[in-house]
N, C-alpha and C positions, 0 to 999 in steps of 0.2 A: 504493499500500500504505500509506503514511503517513496518507492521509486515512481510509483504513478503519480503521486501528488507533485513530486519534483518535475517529471515532464510535463504536466499541465502547466506548473506554475513557473516554471523557469525555460520551457520549450514553447509550448502552445499559445500561452497569454501573451509573453512579449511578441512573438511573431504576428500573432492576430491584431494586437494594437498597432504595431507598426505598419501592418499591410492596410488596415483600415484608415491610418493617419497619412500614410505616404507611399508606400510602395505600390499600392494599386495604380497610381499614376505613370508607373512604369510599364504596365502591361504585363505580359506572360513573364518577363524576366523579375518582375517583383514579387508575383506570387511563388515563382521557384525558389527565389530567395529565401523568401519567407519559410516555404516548406524545407529547404536544406537545412535551414538553421534548426527548425524544430527536430529533423531526423539527426542532425549532428549532436544535439543536446541529449536525445535519447540514446545515441551511441556512447556518449561521454558518460551518461549515467550507467550503463551496461558496463562499460570498461572499469569504472570506479568500483562496481560491486564485484567484479572478476577480480580486479587488483587488491581488494580487502582481503581476500582468502588466500594470496600469494604468501606463502612462508618462506620462500626462496630467497627473496631479495634481501640484501643488506639492511640493518636498523635504521642506517642513515638516510636510505632512500625513502623511507616513510615520511620524511619531512618534506617531500616534495610531491605534488599532484603530476601527473602525467596529462598534460594538456590544460587548458584553462578550465577550471570547475564551472558546473553549469549555473550556480548562482551569480558568479562573475560574469558569465557570458550574457546572462540576461540583462545585468546592469550595462554591459557593454553595448549591446545591441541597439538600447535605447537612446544613445547619444544623438542621433538626428533629432528626436523629440526634444531632448534637453536643450539642443541649439536653438530650436524654433521657439520654444517658451522663453529663452533668454531674450527675445525681441530685438535680434540683432539684424533685422530686416529680411531674415532668410525665411521664405514663403515656402509652402509645400507644391513646389513646381515639378514639371517634368524632369528637368535637368537634375534637380535636387533629388528626385525619386531615383535616378539612375546611379547617382552617386551613393545613395543610402543603399541601393541594392548591390553595389560593390563592396560597401562595409558590412553588409549583412553576411555576404558570402565570407569576407575575411574572419569575421568573428566565428562563423559557423567552421572555418578551417582551424582556427585556434582552439575551438573546443575538442576536435577530434586529432589534433596534432600530437606529437611526441614530445611536445616542449615541456621541459621540466619548471614548473611553477612552483616556488617557495609556499609552503602550505601555512606556516606559522603556528601549526599545533603545538610545538614542541617548545615555543617560546615561554620562557620562566622570567617572570618580571621579579628583580631582586626587591627586598623588603622596602629599603630606602626610596625606590623609584615607583611604589605603588600609587601614591598619591598623585605624582604627577601624570602618570599614566590614566589615573581615573579621570583627572582635570581635563586632560588632552582627549580622551572619549567624549566627555559631557561636552566640551566646546565644539566637536564634530558634531554631534548631534544637535545642539542648539544651532549651527550654521546649518544644518541640514532643514531643521524646521524653519529658520528666518529666511535663508537664501538657498530654497532647494535646488533650482537649477544651475547656479553657479557651483554650489557644492558637489552635486552630481557630475557635472561637467568636469571640475577640476579631478575629481576622484577617478573618472574614466581617463583622462589625461595621466594622471600619477601612476594609475594602475599598468597603463600601456608601456610608459617609461620605466616601469619596474621590472617588466618581462626580460629584457636582455640582461639586467643584472642577477636576474634569478637563473637563466641559463648559464651565465658564467661563474656564479657561486657553486652551481651543480658540478659543472667540468672541473672546476678547481678541487672541489670535495672528493670527486672520483680519482683525480690524479694522486690526491694525498692519501686516499685509501687503497692506492695501488690498482685500482679496477680498470679492466678496460672497458672503455665506454664506446660503443660505434657510434660514428657521425649521425645516424638515423636516430638514435636515442636522445641527441641532444638538439632536435630542430630540424 
């Protein structure tokens, strides 16, 4: 049931919203991109479930997702909507629909890619830094509530900028651990 809820929440719902808002203006490429995103999200969730049972991988690799996680993909794919609501003069036109179609396909590719993405699950906050971390989270939530479109757009940009650093950290860690990492496994 959890995976079914995830595919609906992170795959179907964002694709439908984006299609109804903008991708329909691109015609067939728009609905194909929306469908590709939904299918890629389903494949990503299936891979996550399969890899969760993998006991052969080294412990340090559990600190990384294989591909962009489905919730992050849902936030990423909605970037065209965020940009529209920023009131930057961007209108849901046919050219914008084709750009959004390309971006949707890119996000779908990131979902099913073998890109190592740092998960942050094993981050331990030292006792003396708990208060600043809590204050930072509260500040982020307040910004999200007060300036949602700016905060979401900045979050998407930050996440996309974070991806190359994640790949680099994974490669460095693999070299330190002395494991052979085939190029296909790092992007």
